[in-house]
N, C-alpha and C positions, 0 to 999 in steps of 0.2 A: 412220360408216367414210369409206374414203377414195374419192372420186371416181372412181371406175373398176370393173368387172366385161368380164366375157363372157360370150359367147350366141351358138356358132356353125353348133347347130342342135335341135330338140325329141327328147332319148332317152326311150325307154320308152312308156309310155302315158299322162302326167300327163295331156295337151292334145292328146289326140285327135277333143278338141269343139268344137275348131276348122280351117280347112283353111288350109296354112302354102301362103301363098304364096313363090316363091325368090327368095329374097335372098341377100346375102354375110354369109357368117360372119363376126366380127367376135369377138377374143380382143384385143379394148382398148378399151371404149365407154368414153369420158367425156364431163364435161356437152357440152349444147351440138349431141352429137352425133343421129343419127338412128338410134334401134331401138325393133326392135318392143314394142307393148301390146298385152293382151287388154282387148276394151269391149265392151259389150252393146248392140248398134246397134240388136233390136226382143227383145221377150219374148222369153224362153227362145233368144238366135241372138246369137251370139259371132261376133266377127272379128278380126283381127290386122290393129292399124293402126301405122304407120310413122310417130313424133315423135319431138320433137326432148330431150333431158333436160335437163331444169330453166326452173319457171318462169322471167320474166323480171317482174323490176317496180323501178321507179326511183325512189330516194326523195334529198332532195337532200345536197349533200357538205356538209362545209364551209364554200365558201366559196357555197354556195346554189344551184350549178347539181348542176342532176340528174344522176346516178351508177347507173351500172345493175348492178342485181342479179341476180346465179343463182341463184333456189331450185334445189338440184339437189337433195337431199332435203329431206323432215319429222319436223323429231320428233313423234314419234307421241304422245308426255306432252299434250303441249300444241296439236294437230293440233287440236283442237273451237275455238280460240280463238282459233287464229290465223289474223288478216283474212288475208294474202296465202293460206290455206287451206283454210279449214273451210267455206267453199259448199261447193268442187271435194271436199270426203272427204264432204259430206249428199249432191251430186247423182251428184258420174265421177269414178267407183272404178275403176281399173284392176286388173292381175295383170302385174305384169311377167317373165317372162319368161327363169335366167339358169342360169346351165353354172360358174356362181365370180362372185366378188369377191376384189378384191384388199385388200392392206392395207402399208405402211411402217412397222412396231415399229421402237421399237431400243432393245431391252432383253436385260439381260443375257443371258435364255436360251434367246437367238435370240443367233447370230451374234460374243456379245462385244457385244453393246452396239451394231455395226455396224448401221445402215438396208438395212433388208433387203427384199425385194420379196419376197413372204410372200402363196399360193395356198388361198384359203380354196372351200372344196366338202362336197354331203353326199355319201359313198361312197352311202348306197340310194333314192339320186334324181339321178342323173346331169341331171335336168335340175328345177330346180324356181320357184315364183310366189314374188317376193315384191310390199307389198301401195302400190301405186300411186294417185296421184289425177294426174289429165288436167283439160284446159283448151282453150280455143283462142284466139288473139288475130283482130281483124279490122283492119287498116291503114284511118286513118277516108279516106285523103285515094285509096289505089288497090282498095279493098278487098278485099286477097289478106290469105289466113288461114290464118294460122301453128298448126298443133299445136303441145300439152306437155304433156311427165308430168314426177313428182316423183315418189320413192320415197323411201316412206317406214323410220323406221331406231326403233331401242331400243337398250335396254343387256342384252349378251351375257344369257344362261338363270346363274344362281349357278353348277350344275356343269360351265359350256362348255367346254372345251378351249381354245377363241378368246376369252373375257373377258380373256385378257393378254395381246393382240393389238389392240385396242383397244374402244372402252368408248361404244361404237355397231359396227350390224351392221342390215342388214335387215332388214324385219319379214317374217319366209319364212311365207309358210300352207301349212298341212297340204293338202294335194290336195282334202281332202272339204271345205275351206270354200270354194271360190274360189267358187261362185257365190251365198252369206252374203256376203262383200266384193263379190260385185259386183253384187247386187241387192238383196241386204238392208235391212232400215231403216237409218240411221244407229247407231241404238243398238246392230243385232248386229253392225254390222261392229266398232261399238268394240269389240263383246267380244273382238274377234280381238283389243286393240291391246297384246301383251303377246309376248316373250319365247317362241322354242320348242325346249321342256323336252324335249323325247326325247335320251332316252340314248345316246351315239353318235353324234348325228345332224348332226354334224359335222367335218373333221379339217380339216387343210390342209399341207405340202408347201412348200419353200425355194426358191424361184425361181433368189436372187442377192442 
């Protein structure tokens, strides 16, 4: 998926199990931005936290100097093995509320192959939750805590209308599986690592 999504407010009843704080709607959430995610704070108790989108990692570059990488998406097919994500997947999962996400495909079927912004949404779920993981980092000098999250992605379903737009999409969770994702065992969470296959679940509109 492309690194942009929107969340203006929680529509409907999907997220009535948490109390929503006041926040500014954001129609263009991008990596490093702060955005709301839902986490379990105590057994059977959930809260909205604002975290920066993208885990921060540092790897040696070609010169040997450490280069900062922003890992805003986590590939679900390898998440149990990927060093940067596997511990968060096992212990710190969150739900990321969205109203839509965006892609910029260049395909003949849309606008004669010209790069075009597409808004992808769920007609029957004006607010929906994507699977996420989270972590905190502590500055060794100042003791300051910074909070992060990353979004899991999957291949779109075989019959999904969004399959031609991009080869990855957010891992959208069924609403009745939020509790399993947030509180279940790693094995139970792993059973949710598959595309959302409900017919007619997704649609898209051309923006420009």
